[in-house]
Steps between C-alpha positions, in 0.01 A plus 500: 500500500318192367174442685417129542191330641522145624158347553468203731854538629453224756797378701766566234463863395663661200818672616560836332831586344646849481267735317183300579216583734284197579150488644421153638126429491356198676181393675697431819679759717845346466801699627610613151150579366434873454143457373256240632222438249263224392602446136147387416372850592502758221620759433844461653610792720723665238452773241503428128842473334696473827747213449790439260505129580264251664608165639240227567670173592274208589198718578263532199387139531365582849277784384136456406486715186808484276357736240411768754837463676694540176289805411582650839872436456475660155324805650765567764797431269656777295504470120792274406525354852621144534298238683650171617252223580587150620222241528477120522448328164147365456606132497746525788429346837576850635192634324256246639619406847444840659132546593538879486568503125219645290662532156719291271747627241674386186741671264214673315306647794626854448411490129154603623646835608699567183396663177391191308166337433473356854526835675137609483431392861694787654614857443841426659782459247819315584761385252660166581876552485593149614366187664742270679420158638633336812536141381485198727770313307724750318742233366214297355365809324840588356513148354142522366573845356805363317293212358185692415367833627151377416544192719625720784192727475267200494656343809483827691143566403349155552693341785429624850773664707742551211490880537475636853454870441498778243658843530360770275680823420240749379499861384210732574354659185297821539 
């Protein structure tokens, strides 16, 4: 049985498939939520090395301390666990219009939790397996990519609202 934690499950919870046991954690007592918890309160109510997978869709940007939250997810994840994180891209209107957002993310945010030179801020270690972008204009980016990958990267990075969100697939290293 694969044990999954979904933090901030909100109104569209992760639906388990056969062989999965899901704990939905949210700050509101919604009908599907098994554990009500303020995600800005540490430690989370789980033992070390509990989960095989953690899903955090559109929630990390709402929390006050990204570093501490990631360290807590790392603590409760088993070695080799996979973590899926979706967040608004830093230059997207989605990132800035919501007054409850505290943090902003780009494609290198999780490099600070890896094993490279940027990772001295935290003891949590996560390997980035993939980063996918939800693009505002996918056809335009296919055209730009065919003309020049460098041009495509520049447009995405420097023009607002070109990338709406990022989804990170991470592996817990312990």
